[in-house]
Structures are given as C-alpha cells and as structure tokens.
C-alpha positions in Angstrom: 2.8 0.0 -22.5 3.1 -3.9 -23.1 -0.2 -5.7 -22.3 1.6 -8.6 -20.8 3.5 -6.9 -18.5 0.4 -5.1 -17.2 -0.9 -8.5 -16.4 2.0 -9.8 -14.9 2.5 -7.1 -12.4 -1.1 -7.7 -11.2 -0.4 -11.7 -11.3 2.8 -11.0 -9.1 1.4 -8.7 -6.8 -1.6 -11.4 -6.1 0.8 -14.3 -6.2 2.6 -12.4 -3.3 -0.8 -11.8 -1.1 -1.3 -15.5 -1.6 1.9 -16.4 0.5 2.0 -13.5 2.6 -1.8 -13.7 3.1 -2.2 -13.8 6.8 0.3 -11.3 7.4 -1.9 -9.3 4.9 -4.9 -9.7 6.9 -3.8 -9.2 10.3 -1.5 -6.3 9.0 -4.3 -4.3 7.3 -7.0 -4.6 10.2 -4.4 -3.9 13.5 -2.2 -0.9 11.2 -5.6 0.6 10.4 -6.7 0.9 14.2 -3.3 1.6 15.4 -3.2 4.8 13.1 -7.1 5.6 14.2 -6.6 5.1 18.1 -6.1 8.8 19.6 -7.1 10.3 16.6 -6.4 14.2 17.3 -5.5 13.6 20.6 -1.9 14.4 22.5 -0.1 10.9 23.3 -0.7 9.9 26.8 -4.4 11.4 26.8 -6.5 8.4 25.6 -7.0 5.0 26.2 -5.0 2.9 23.9 -6.5 -0.5 22.9 -4.3 -0.9 20.6 -0.8 -1.1 22.5 1.5 -2.8 19.8 1.3 -5.7 17.0 1.3 -8.5 19.2 -1.2 -7.3 21.4 -3.2 -5.8 18.9 -3.7 -9.2 17.1 -4.4 -11.1 20.4 -7.3 -7.7 21.2 -8.5 -8.1 18.0 -9.1 -12.2 17.7 -10.8 -11.9 21.5 -13.3 -9.5 20.2 -13.9 -9.6 17.0 -13.1 -13.3 16.5 -11.1 -14.6 13.1 -13.1 -13.4 10.9 -12.7 -9.7 12.5 -8.6 -10.4 11.1 -9.9 -11.2 7.4 -12.1 -8.3 7.0 -11.0 -5.9 4.1 -9.6 -8.6 2.2 -11.5 -8.7 -1.1 -10.9 -5.3 -1.6 -7.4 -5.4 -0.8 -6.7 -8.1 -3.3 -8.6 -5.6 -5.9 -6.6 -2.5 -5.2 -3.4 -4.7 -5.1 -3.7 -5.8 -8.6 -5.2 -2.4 -10.1 -2.2 -0.6 -8.3 0.7 -3.1 -9.1 -0.2 -3.5 -12.5 0.0 0.0 -13.4 3.2 0.8 -11.3 5.0 -2.9 -12.5 4.1 -2.6 -16.0 5.3 1.5 -16.4 8.3 0.7 -14.4 9.0 -2.1 -17.1 8.2 0.1 -19.8 10.8 2.9 -18.2 13.6 0.2 -18.1 13.1 -1.3 -21.7 13.1 1.9 -23.2 16.2 3.2 -21.5 14.3 6.2 -19.4 16.0 4.8 -16.3 18.9 5.5 -17.8 22.1 7.7 -17.5 24.2 8.3 -20.3 27.0 6.1 -19.5 24.3 3.4 -19.4 23.9 3.4 -15.5 20.4 3.3 -13.8 19.9 6.4 -12.2 18.3 6.0 -8.5 16.3 9.6 -9.2 15.1 8.9 -12.7 13.9 5.2 -10.8 12.1 7.5 -8.6 10.2 9.4 -11.1 8.7 6.4 -12.7 8.2 4.4 -9.8 6.4 7.5 -8.2 4.5 8.0 -12.0 3.0 4.7 -11.3 2.2 4.3 -8.4 0.1 7.6 -8.4 -1.9 6.8 -11.3 -2.2 3.2 -10.3 -3.6 4.3 -6.7 -5.9 7.3 -8.4 -7.7 4.3 -10.2 -7.5 1.4 -7.5 -9.0 4.3 -5.0 -12.6 3.4 -4.6 -11.4 -0.1 -3.1 -8.7 1.3 -1.0 -11.4 2.9 0.6 -13.8 0.5 1.1 -10.8 -1.8 2.6 -10.2 1.3 5.0 -13.6 1.4 6.4 -14.2 -2.3 6.6 -11.1 -2.8 8.7 -12.0 -0.2 11.2 -15.9 -1.6 12.1 -14.9 -3.6 15.4 -16.7 -4.5 18.7 -17.9 -1.5 20.6 -15.6 -2.5 23.3 -12.7 -1.9 20.9 -13.7 0.6 18.4 -11.6 3.5 17.4 -12.0 6.1 14.8 -15.4 6.7 13.0 -17.2 3.5 12.7 -19.5 3.0 9.5 -21.8 -0.4 9.1 -20.9 -1.9 6.1 -22.2 -5.5 5.4 -19.2 -6.3 2.6 -17.5 -5.2 -0.4 -20.6 -4.4 -2.8 -22.6 -3.7 -0.2 -19.8 -0.6 0.6 -19.2 0.2 -2.8 -23.3 1.2 -3.5 -23.6 3.0 -0.2 -20.8 5.4 -1.0 -22.5 5.4 -4.5 -25.9 6.5 -3.2 -24.2 8.7 -1.2 -21.9 11.0 -3.6 -22.1 9.6 -6.7 -19.2 8.8 -8.3 -17.6 11.8 -6.7 -18.0 10.0 -3.4 -16.4 6.5 -4.8 -13.2 8.5 -5.3 -13.2 10.9 -1.9 -10.2 11.5 -0.7 -8.5 9.7 -3.8 -6.0 12.6 -4.2 -4.6 11.7 -0.8 -3.7 8.7 -2.2 -1.2 9.9 -4.4 1.3 11.3 -2.2 1.2 8.0 -0.2 1.6 5.6 -3.5 4.1 8.3 -5.5 6.8 7.8 -2.5 5.9 4.1 -1.6 6.3 3.3 -5.3 8.9 5.5 -6.0 11.4 4.5 -3.2 10.5 0.7 -3.8 10.8 0.8 -7.1 14.1 3.3 -7.5 16.1 1.2 -4.8 15.3 -1.8 -6.3 16.8 -1.3 -9.3 19.7 0.5 -8.2 20.4 -2.5 -5.7 19.8 -5.0 -7.9 22.6 -3.3 -10.3 25.0 -2.9 -7.3 24.5 -6.4 -6.3 25.5 -7.4 -10.1 28.2 -4.6 -10.6 30.5 -5.8 -7.4 29.3 -9.4 -7.5 27.8 -10.0 -4.1 24.8 -11.6 -5.3 24.5 -12.8 -9.0 22.4 -15.5 -9.0 19.3 -14.2 -10.6 16.3 -15.3 -8.1 18.8 -14.4 -5.4 19.3 -10.8 -6.9 15.7 -10.3 -7.4 15.2 -11.4 -3.5 17.7 -9.3 -2.1 16.9 -5.9 -3.4 13.5 -6.9 -3.4 13.9 -7.2 0.8 15.7 -3.8 1.3 13.3 -2.3 -1.2 10.7 -3.2 1.1 12.5 -1.4 3.9 12.8 2.1 2.2 9.0 1.5 1.4 8.1 1.2 4.7 9.7 4.3 6.1 8.5 6.1 3.1 5.4 5.4 2.9 3.6 5.3 6.9 3.4 9.1 7.0 1.2 9.0 4.0 -0.8 5.8 4.8 -1.5 7.2 8.4 -2.9 10.9 6.5 -4.9 8.6 3.9 -6.5 6.1 6.1 -7.2 9.3 8.5 -9.2 11.1 5.2 -10.9 7.8 4.0 -12.4 6.3 7.2 -13.6 10.1 8.9 -17.3 10.2 8.3 -19.0 13.1 6.7 -21.7 16.1 7.6 -25.2 16.9 5.9 -22.9 18.3 3.5 -20.8 16.1 2.3 -17.8 17.6 4.4 -15.3 15.5 6.3 -16.3 15.7 10.3 -12.4 16.1 11.3 -10.7 17.2 8.0 -10.8 19.8 5.3 -8.3 18.1 2.7 -4.8 16.7 3.4 -3.0 19.5 4.4 -5.6 19.9 6.8 -4.9 16.6 8.4 -1.3 16.8 8.2 -1.3 19.7 9.9 -3.6 18.8 12.9 -2.0 15.5 13.6 1.3 17.4 13.9 -0.6 19.6 16.5 -2.0 17.2 18.0 -0.1 14.0 18.2 3.3 15.4 17.0 5.7 13.3 14.8 4.7 9.9 16.7 1.1 10.4 15.1 2.4 10.4 11.3 4.2 7.2 12.3 1.6 5.0 13.8 1.5 1.4 12.4 4.9 1.7 11.3 5.5 -1.7 12.6 2.5 -3.4 10.9 3.6 -1.8 7.7 7.3 -3.2 7.6 5.8 -7.3 8.9 3.2 -6.5 5.5 5.4 -4.6 3.2 9.1 -6.2 3.5 7.8 -9.7 2.5 5.3 -8.3 0.0 7.9 -6.5 -1.6 10.2 -9.2 -1.9 7.4 -11.7 -3.2 5.9 -9.4 -5.6 9.4 -8.0 -7.2 10.9 -11.5 -7.3 8.1 -12.9 -8.6 7.6 -9.9 -11.3 11.0 -10.8 -12.5 10.3 -14.4 -13.1 7.2 -14.4 -14.8 9.3 -11.8 -17.2 11.9 -14.3 -17.8 9.5 -17.1 -18.2 7.6 -15.0 -20.7 10.6 -13.9 -22.4 11.9 -17.8 -22.4 8.8 -18.5 -23.7 8.9 -16.6 -27.3 12.6 -17.2 -27.7 11.5 -20.7 -27.6 8.4 -20.5 -29.8 10.9 -18.2 -32.6 12.9 -21.2 -32.1 
C-alpha cells in the first residue's frame, strides 16, 4: 500500500467534509435520531418527534440549539479520515496493480465491489470507537425530544474514557463487527460504481474532461451508496446506541442478526430505511467531493513527481 495514497485518501475525506460540514452535522444528528425513534415499535404506534428532514432540523434546533446540530462532529472527522484512508488507498492499489481489471483490460464491477468492500471493512473496523462515540453523542437530546437510550457524555475524550473504564478495549470495539456489513456494502457499491461509471463515460465519449468525469461518476456512485448503506446503517446505529445491563449485555439486541429480525418483525421493511433521505442528502455530495478530491490529489502528486524527475 502506497503511504501517500493512504494520506491522500484521508485528506480527500476531510477536505470534502469541510465543504459539506453543515449538511454533515445536520445529517448525522437527525439521521441517528430518526433511526432510533419508534425502536421496536410498529409504525403508527409511537410519537414521532422527527417526521422528516426539514421538520427534524427545526425540532433539534428549537430544543437543543445550534450546539445540538454539531454533536459528534469531532469523532465523525476522525472516523472519516481513518476509514477513507484505508478504503481509498486499497482501491487505488487494486487499480494500479490491475486487480480490478478483466482479461480484456476492462474494469470489472464485481472486482471493484470486492476491493471496495475489503477496504471499507478494514477501515470501518479500525475506526469503530469513533463511530460509536459519534452515535452516542448524537443520540443525546433534550428530554422533550429524546429517543433511544440516552448516554450522558460531555465530549469525545470523556466518552472514550468512560467506555474504556466500563469495558476496556473490548468495550471500545463493542459492535465493531456490525460496522463491517455497513461499510462493505456502502464502500463496495460506491467504489465499484465509481470506477465502472468513469470508464463508461469515457468509452462512450459522454463526459471525458477529467474533473467533470470524476464529478459525474462520484455523484452517481453516491446515489447507489445511499441505497446500499441505509439498512446496515440503521442496524449499526441501534447496536451502538443501546444501553447495557449489569453483565455488559445489550438491553435490546443480542447481536447483528437478532437486531435485523427484531426490526423487521416490529417495524417492517420501513424500519430498515429510516433515515434514508438524511443519508442521501449528505452521502451524495460528500461521496462526489471525496472521490473528486482523491482523483485530483493523485493527479497533483503524479504531476509533482514527473516535474521532479524532469
């Protein structure tokens, strides 16, 4: 793995977050709370303080203030840097080594899916403690609009210390395996779609200018990623946010598949797509910028080394 590509992957993600920051914080907080409301209750049988993206934004701002919309931003940035460093550098390595190409030289969607999933799985597992803290901070709300289990963290560092004190290293990675399906599906769908779409746009002379090509392919890849990632995202949110009993076991779910079964049984397929629109509003532009910035940073790096050799 090229260390420069590892660093550029993280920089591309944090650079994209700089531009999508207002959407980022709003999406994370609102998406998390929409996914937690009505937990294990049939649709229509519970009060919904968050009825949609805009109404949820107004509700959070009114009850929690602007600070409520910024909860979890710092651990979210750590999470984004780590996961994208791994998944984008692994994607680029597979591309450079032609591990994503068929015998006739075309980029394979299936192989792109495989390498995108591998990078996403590794990055998400290693960044799991920050995703957990982000989720728990974003679930905290004023009593009038609180949904799901309520933790009482005052920030990222106190949260990490409290989690470690209760469960040690295992506690910091509690639920980490649940992130793997989420990251694998989302990253695999995004990377495979991005590579194939770029090739398609060039092959049929539709969008050949490098920046526009990366932008268009990134936007389409982000749309596909939103569809793929929402169900496992709901499951991950529920598992990370649930409280623990005196034996350190989850109060609601025994594990990943128990969570899937209980959501489908109590909330139906609708429950698996709670928070889709907040997800989409954030993922589509963020995915576009991450992939565009990564491509441009690689081009700048390559141009710099070519110039140095000259």
